[in-house]
C-alpha positions as CSV (number, residue, x, y, z in Angstrom):
1,X,32.6,-6.3,30.1
2,X,30.1,-3.8,31.5
3,X,27.2,-5.6,33.1
4,X,24.7,-2.8,32.8
5,X,22.2,-5.0,31.0
6,X,21.8,-7.4,33.9
7,X,22.2,-5.1,37.0
8,X,18.6,-3.9,37.0
9,X,15.3,-5.5,35.9
10,X,13.8,-2.1,35.3
11,X,15.5,0.9,33.7
12,X,14.5,4.5,33.7
13,X,15.6,7.2,31.4
14,X,14.6,9.9,28.9
15,X,14.6,10.6,25.2
16,X,15.3,13.6,23.1
17,X,14.7,13.8,19.4
18,X,13.0,15.2,16.4
19,X,10.1,14.1,14.3
20,X,8.7,14.5,10.8
21,X,4.9,14.4,10.7
22,X,2.8,13.7,7.6
23,X,-0.8,13.0,6.6
24,X,-2.0,10.1,4.6
25,X,-5.4,11.1,3.1
26,X,-8.2,10.1,0.9
27,X,-9.8,12.8,-1.3
28,X,-13.6,13.0,-1.3
29,X,-16.0,12.8,-4.2
30,X,-16.6,16.6,-3.6
31,X,-13.0,17.3,-4.5
32,X,-13.3,15.4,-7.8
33,X,-16.6,17.0,-8.7
34,X,-15.5,20.6,-8.2
35,X,-12.9,22.4,-10.3
36,X,-11.8,24.8,-7.5
37,X,-8.5,23.0,-6.6
38,X,-5.9,21.7,-9.0
39,X,-3.9,19.7,-6.4
40,X,-3.5,19.3,-2.6
41,X,-0.1,18.7,-1.0
42,X,1.4,18.3,2.4
43,X,4.4,20.2,3.6
44,X,6.4,18.6,6.5
45,X,8.3,20.6,9.1
46,X,10.6,18.9,11.7
47,X,9.3,18.9,15.2
48,X,10.5,18.2,18.8
49,X,10.1,15.1,20.9
50,X,10.7,14.9,24.7
51,X,9.9,11.7,26.6
52,X,10.5,9.6,29.7
53,X,11.4,5.9,29.5
54,X,10.4,3.0,31.7
55,X,12.0,-0.2,30.4
56,X,11.0,-3.6,32.0
57,X,13.6,-6.3,31.4
58,X,11.5,-9.5,30.9
59,X,13.9,-12.0,29.3
60,X,17.4,-11.9,28.1
61,X,16.3,-10.6,24.7
62,X,13.0,-9.0,25.4
63,X,12.0,-5.8,27.1
64,X,8.6,-4.0,27.5
65,X,8.8,-0.3,27.2
66,X,6.5,2.6,28.1
67,X,7.6,6.0,26.8
68,X,5.2,8.9,27.7
69,X,6.2,11.8,25.5
70,X,5.4,15.3,24.5
71,X,5.5,15.8,20.8
72,X,5.4,19.2,19.1
73,X,4.9,19.3,15.3
74,X,3.5,21.3,12.4
75,X,1.9,20.1,9.2
76,X,0.9,22.4,6.4
77,X,-1.8,21.5,3.8
78,X,-1.3,23.4,0.6
79,X,-4.3,24.0,-1.6
80,X,-3.3,24.8,-5.2
81,X,-6.3,26.6,-6.8
82,X,-6.9,26.2,-10.5
83,X,-7.2,29.9,-11.2
84,X,-5.8,31.6,-8.1
85,X,-2.8,31.6,-5.7
86,X,-2.3,28.7,-3.5
87,X,-3.5,28.7,0.2
88,X,-1.7,27.1,3.1
89,X,-3.5,25.8,6.2
90,X,-1.1,25.3,9.0
91,X,-1.9,22.6,11.6
92,X,0.2,22.9,14.8
93,X,-0.1,20.1,17.3
94,X,1.0,19.4,20.8
95,X,0.6,15.7,21.5
96,X,0.9,13.8,24.7
97,X,1.4,10.2,23.7
98,X,1.9,6.9,25.5
99,X,3.5,4.1,23.4
100,X,3.6,0.6,24.7
101,X,6.4,-1.3,22.9
102,X,8.0,-4.7,22.8
103,X,11.8,-4.5,22.3
104,X,13.7,-7.5,20.9
105,X,17.4,-7.4,21.3
106,X,20.2,-9.2,19.5
107,X,23.1,-11.0,21.1
108,X,25.4,-8.4,22.7
109,X,28.7,-7.9,21.0
110,X,31.0,-6.2,23.5
111,X,29.2,-3.0,24.5
112,X,26.9,-2.9,21.4
113,X,23.6,-4.5,20.8
114,X,21.1,-4.1,17.9
115,X,17.4,-4.1,18.5
116,X,14.0,-3.9,16.8
117,X,10.9,-2.5,18.4
118,X,7.2,-2.5,17.8
119,X,3.8,-1.9,19.4
120,X,1.0,0.6,19.6
121,X,0.2,3.9,21.2
122,X,-2.5,6.5,21.7
123,X,-1.9,10.3,21.5
124,X,-4.0,13.3,22.5
125,X,-3.6,16.6,20.7
126,X,-4.1,19.6,23.1
127,X,-4.1,21.9,20.1
128,X,-7.0,20.2,18.3
129,X,-9.7,22.5,16.8
130,X,-12.3,19.8,16.6
131,X,-14.6,21.5,19.1
132,X,-13.8,25.1,18.0
133,X,-16.6,27.4,16.7
134,X,-16.3,27.6,12.9
135,X,-15.9,31.0,11.3
136,X,-16.7,31.0,7.6
137,X,-14.4,34.0,7.1
138,X,-11.4,32.0,8.5
139,X,-12.0,28.4,7.5
140,X,-9.9,25.7,9.2
141,X,-9.2,22.0,8.8
142,X,-10.0,20.6,12.2
143,X,-8.7,17.2,13.4
144,X,-9.8,15.0,16.2
145,X,-7.6,15.2,19.3
146,X,-7.5,11.4,19.7
147,X,-5.0,9.5,17.6
148,X,-4.2,5.8,17.6
149,X,-1.1,4.3,16.0
150,X,0.9,1.2,15.4
151,X,4.7,1.7,15.3
152,X,7.9,-0.1,14.6
153,X,11.6,0.8,14.4
154,X,15.1,-0.2,15.2
155,X,18.2,1.1,17.0
156,X,21.5,0.5,18.7
157,X,22.2,0.1,22.4
158,X,25.6,1.5,23.2
159,X,26.7,0.6,26.8
160,X,28.8,2.8,29.0
161,X,29.8,2.4,32.6
162,X,26.9,4.4,34.1
163,X,24.3,4.6,31.4
164,X,23.1,3.3,28.1
165,X,22.8,5.5,25.0
166,X,20.5,4.4,22.1
167,X,20.1,6.2,18.8
168,X,16.7,5.0,17.4
169,X,14.5,5.5,14.3
170,X,10.8,4.7,14.5
171,X,7.8,4.9,12.2
172,X,4.2,5.6,13.5
173,X,1.2,4.9,11.3
174,X,-2.2,6.3,12.3
175,X,-5.1,3.8,12.2
176,X,-8.1,6.1,12.9
177,X,-9.6,8.7,10.7
178,X,-9.0,12.0,12.5
179,X,-10.8,14.4,10.1
180,X,-13.5,16.5,11.8
181,X,-16.0,16.9,8.9
182,X,-17.3,20.3,7.8
183,X,-19.0,21.7,4.7
184,X,-16.4,24.2,3.6
185,X,-14.3,23.4,0.5
186,X,-11.1,22.9,2.6
187,X,-12.5,20.2,4.9
188,X,-14.9,18.6,2.4
189,X,-12.1,18.0,-0.1
190,X,-11.1,15.1,2.2
191,X,-12.9,11.9,2.9
192,X,-10.3,10.6,5.5
193,X,-7.1,11.8,7.1
194,X,-4.6,9.7,9.0
195,X,-1.6,10.9,11.0
196,X,1.9,9.5,10.3
197,X,5.2,10.1,11.9
198,X,8.9,9.3,11.6
199,X,10.8,9.8,14.8
200,X,14.6,10.1,15.2
201,X,15.5,10.0,18.9
202,X,18.4,9.6,21.3
203,X,17.6,7.5,24.4
204,X,19.5,7.7,27.6
205,X,18.9,5.1,30.4
206,X,20.5,4.9,33.8
């Protein structure tokens, strides 16, 4: 049996993956009072995730993990007008995020181990337009750069002689309202916006 799990009390590695970003939102009273829009929808586009892993082996079945990551993603808000063509507002984001997670592992069967993971994180969006000068001719939906989440997921640890490979799926739920309020019809249609993610990643630890 490969003793990778017990050779080191701290592991380092990296992760590569994709993400699917979405918004959870609450429409405002302004939206319901006006007849400009018929519906508002969110289009999701797969993004890219690159991260570094530091895994602290605490007990036989528990690890603490820090995974600073760069997350690139795009979300599109589609406004369907009642009497005109729809309008898309693309929101491109470049996040630097730092999750702090607790990993609970099952009993190891050969060179395979199942795990669940959960914790919280903060993320900063370098592409945020929250402080940009507003132009009435080109309205935007601006979001705060600071995002806070709780997240949970699961995966498999597959052990090899020199490294550990872990496919993982994880869900992130935003807990703070990131809408930067403004009086134009696009921004004022919302009362609150929260950022949500699904991450699919491949983790490699040495």
